[in-house]
C-alpha positions as CSV (number, residue, x, y, z in Angstrom):
1,X,23.6,-2.5,2.6
2,X,20.7,-1.4,0.3
3,X,17.5,-3.4,0.1
4,X,16.9,-5.2,-3.1
5,X,13.4,-5.1,-4.4
6,X,11.8,-6.4,-7.6
7,X,9.2,-4.1,-9.0
8,X,6.2,-5.7,-10.8
9,X,4.2,-2.6,-11.6
10,X,4.4,1.2,-11.7
11,X,4.2,3.4,-8.6
12,X,0.8,5.2,-8.2
13,X,-1.2,7.1,-5.5
14,X,-3.0,4.9,-3.1
15,X,-6.7,5.8,-3.7
16,X,-9.4,6.7,-1.2
17,X,-11.3,3.9,-2.8
18,X,-9.7,0.3,-2.5
19,X,-7.2,-0.8,-5.2
20,X,-5.4,-4.2,-5.3
21,X,-2.3,-3.0,-7.2
22,X,-2.0,-5.6,-9.9
23,X,-3.0,-8.5,-7.4
24,X,0.4,-8.2,-5.8
25,X,1.0,-9.8,-2.5
26,X,3.5,-7.1,-1.2
27,X,3.1,-3.2,-1.7
28,X,5.7,-0.8,-1.0
29,X,4.1,2.4,0.6
30,X,5.6,5.8,0.9
31,X,3.8,8.6,2.7
32,X,4.9,11.9,1.1
33,X,2.5,14.0,3.1
34,X,3.7,16.1,6.0
35,X,1.3,14.5,8.5
36,X,0.0,10.9,9.2
37,X,-2.4,9.0,7.0
38,X,-4.6,6.0,7.9
39,X,-4.1,3.0,5.6
40,X,-6.8,0.4,5.4
41,X,-6.5,-3.1,3.9
42,X,-9.8,-4.6,2.7
43,X,-10.9,-7.9,1.3
44,X,-12.0,-8.4,-2.4
45,X,-15.5,-7.2,-1.4
46,X,-14.2,-4.0,0.3
47,X,-14.8,-5.3,3.8
48,X,-12.2,-3.9,6.2
49,X,-9.5,-6.3,7.4
50,X,-7.6,-3.8,9.4
51,X,-6.0,-0.3,9.4
52,X,-3.0,1.6,10.8
53,X,-1.5,5.0,11.0
54,X,1.4,5.8,8.7
55,X,3.7,8.5,9.8
56,X,4.9,11.4,7.6
57,X,7.8,10.3,5.5
58,X,7.4,6.6,6.4
59,X,8.1,3.8,4.0
60,X,6.9,0.4,4.6
61,X,6.1,-2.9,2.7
62,X,2.8,-4.4,3.5
63,X,2.0,-8.0,2.8
64,X,-1.6,-9.0,1.8
65,X,-3.5,-11.6,-0.1
66,X,-3.4,-10.9,-3.8
67,X,-7.2,-10.3,-4.0
68,X,-7.0,-7.8,-0.9
69,X,-7.1,-4.1,-1.6
70,X,-5.5,-1.0,0.1
71,X,-6.9,2.6,0.5
72,X,-5.8,5.8,2.3
73,X,-8.4,7.7,4.3
74,X,-7.7,11.1,2.5
75,X,-5.4,12.8,0.0
76,X,-3.4,11.5,-2.9
77,X,0.1,11.7,-1.2
78,X,0.6,8.1,-0.2
79,X,2.4,6.3,-3.1
80,X,2.4,2.6,-3.7
81,X,4.3,0.1,-5.9
82,X,3.6,-3.7,-6.2
83,X,6.7,-5.8,-5.5
84,X,7.6,-9.4,-6.1
85,X,7.5,-11.6,-3.2
86,X,8.7,-15.1,-2.3
87,X,8.5,-16.9,1.0
C-alpha cells in the first residue's frame, strides 16, 4: 500500500545555509544526487543539533521542532517538502 502524506508547502532544494521549511515539524527529503550527502539539523540560532549521512536516491521523513532548521553540506540536489504531522 502506498503511503499517504499531506503536503503543506512546495518542494524546494535543501540549502547549504539552514532553512526551517515553513516551520513544519516533518520534512520529506529526497537525495537526487549520485552520491551521499550530509544533512544537519540546527536549532533556531543555527547551532547544530545533529547530522546524518543520506544515501544516493534515499527518501526519508525527518521530524524536527517547528523552529529547527535543516541544511545540506554541499550541492542543490537534496529536495525537501514540508508535511503535515499529527502524533
